[in-house]
C-alpha positions as CSV (number, residue, x, y, z in Angstrom):
1,M,1.5,-27.3,-21.8
2,I,1.9,-24.2,-24.0
3,K,5.5,-23.2,-24.7
4,I,6.7,-19.7,-25.7
5,L,10.0,-18.9,-27.3
6,T,11.8,-15.6,-27.0
7,F,15.4,-14.7,-27.9
8,G,18.2,-12.2,-27.4
9,V,21.8,-11.7,-26.5
10,Y,21.1,-11.0,-22.7
11,D,24.6,-9.8,-22.1
12,Y,23.7,-6.9,-19.8
13,F,20.8,-8.6,-18.2
14,H,18.4,-5.9,-16.9
15,L,14.8,-5.1,-15.8
16,G,13.6,-4.9,-19.4
17,H,14.6,-8.5,-20.0
18,L,12.9,-9.6,-16.8
19,R,9.7,-7.8,-17.8
20,L,9.9,-9.4,-21.2
21,F,10.0,-12.8,-19.6
22,K,7.0,-11.9,-17.4
23,Q,5.1,-10.8,-20.5
24,C,5.9,-14.2,-22.1
25,K,4.6,-16.1,-19.1
26,K,1.2,-14.4,-19.5
27,H,0.9,-16.2,-22.9
28,A,2.2,-19.7,-21.9
29,D,3.1,-22.1,-19.1
30,Y,6.7,-22.8,-20.3
31,L,9.3,-20.2,-21.2
32,V,12.1,-21.1,-23.6
33,V,14.8,-18.4,-23.8
34,A,17.2,-18.6,-26.8
35,V,20.6,-16.9,-26.1
36,Q,22.6,-15.7,-29.1
37,N,26.0,-17.4,-29.5
38,G,28.7,-14.9,-28.6
39,E,31.0,-16.1,-31.3
40,Y,28.2,-15.3,-33.9
41,V,27.8,-11.8,-32.4
42,R,31.5,-11.1,-32.6
43,K,31.7,-12.5,-36.2
44,F,28.9,-10.3,-37.6
45,K,29.3,-7.3,-35.2
46,P,33.1,-7.1,-34.6
47,D,32.7,-3.9,-32.7
48,A,30.2,-5.4,-30.3
49,K,31.4,-5.5,-26.7
50,V,30.1,-8.8,-25.2
51,L,30.7,-8.9,-21.5
52,Y,29.8,-12.5,-20.7
53,T,30.6,-15.7,-22.6
54,T,27.7,-17.6,-24.1
55,E,28.0,-20.2,-21.3
56,E,27.9,-17.5,-18.6
57,R,24.8,-16.0,-20.0
58,V,23.1,-19.4,-20.2
59,E,24.1,-20.0,-16.6
60,M,22.6,-16.7,-15.4
61,L,19.3,-17.3,-17.3
62,E,19.0,-20.9,-16.1
63,A,19.2,-19.6,-12.6
64,L,16.0,-17.5,-13.0
65,R,12.8,-19.2,-11.7
66,I,10.8,-17.7,-14.5
67,V,12.9,-19.4,-17.2
68,D,12.1,-23.0,-17.9
69,E,14.7,-23.8,-20.6
70,V,17.6,-22.0,-22.2
71,I,19.0,-22.8,-25.7
72,V,21.7,-21.2,-27.8
73,Y,21.2,-19.9,-31.4
74,D,23.2,-18.1,-34.0
75,I,20.4,-16.3,-35.9
76,V,16.6,-16.5,-35.7
77,C,15.5,-18.0,-39.0
78,V,13.2,-20.7,-40.2
79,E,15.9,-23.4,-40.0
80,F,16.5,-22.6,-36.4
81,L,12.8,-22.6,-35.5
82,K,12.2,-26.0,-37.1
83,N,14.4,-27.5,-34.5
84,V,12.8,-25.9,-31.4
85,D,9.7,-27.2,-29.6
86,F,7.4,-24.2,-29.1
87,D,3.8,-23.1,-29.7
88,I,4.2,-19.3,-29.5
89,L,7.0,-17.1,-30.8
90,A,7.5,-13.8,-28.9
91,L,8.8,-11.0,-31.2
92,G,9.6,-7.5,-30.0
93,E,8.0,-4.5,-31.5
94,D,11.4,-3.6,-33.0
95,H,11.7,-7.0,-34.9
96,T,10.7,-5.6,-38.3
97,A,13.5,-6.7,-40.6
98,E,12.6,-8.9,-43.6
99,R,13.9,-12.1,-41.9
100,F,11.3,-11.6,-39.1
101,A,8.6,-11.3,-41.7
102,L,9.8,-14.7,-43.1
103,V,9.9,-16.2,-39.6
104,E,6.4,-14.9,-38.8
105,D,5.1,-16.3,-42.1
106,W,6.6,-19.7,-41.4
107,C,5.1,-19.7,-37.9
108,N,1.6,-18.9,-39.2
109,K,1.9,-21.7,-41.8
110,S,3.2,-24.1,-39.2
111,G,0.5,-23.6,-36.7
112,R,2.5,-21.5,-34.3
113,T,1.3,-18.2,-32.9
114,V,3.3,-15.0,-33.0
115,V,2.9,-12.4,-30.3
116,R,4.4,-8.9,-30.4
117,L,5.6,-7.7,-27.0
118,K,6.4,-4.2,-25.9
119,R,9.8,-3.0,-24.8
120,T,10.2,-1.5,-21.3
121,P,10.4,2.3,-22.0
122,G,13.7,3.9,-21.1
123,I,15.6,0.6,-20.7
124,A,18.0,-0.7,-23.4
125,S,21.2,-2.7,-23.3
126,S,22.8,-0.3,-25.8
127,D,22.1,2.6,-23.4
128,I,23.5,0.7,-20.4
129,K,26.7,-0.1,-22.4
130,S,27.1,3.6,-23.4
131,T,26.6,4.8,-19.8
132,L,29.1,2.3,-18.5
133,S,31.6,3.2,-21.3
134,S,31.4,6.9,-20.6
135,E,31.8,6.4,-16.8
136,C,35.0,4.3,-17.1
């Protein structure tokens, strides 16, 4: 069985997230979705508006047939990845910061594959949050 790992906050779950999961399943049989801990988000992005608790986001994702396993993380880094059973790491085209280069390098040295997946054009959580904020 080939396992793929993807990650995100998934607070405003939307079509772009579902399409990401579908892309992941084209590369593997088993999808592990890592959900960022809400406390970590609030600690490092104090202005972030997180609608659902970590536990609620986990519950929503676990209810999806396409998702095989849900785990919680603080930050995607080598130490986190060392504790996860996966064969392929799915990075988004926007994951270009230095820490993602370090993660990709570790994956390559550790026999894991890295795939770069495309975002769904015109759909972003930040846009949804802005639209909802301006309508209220």
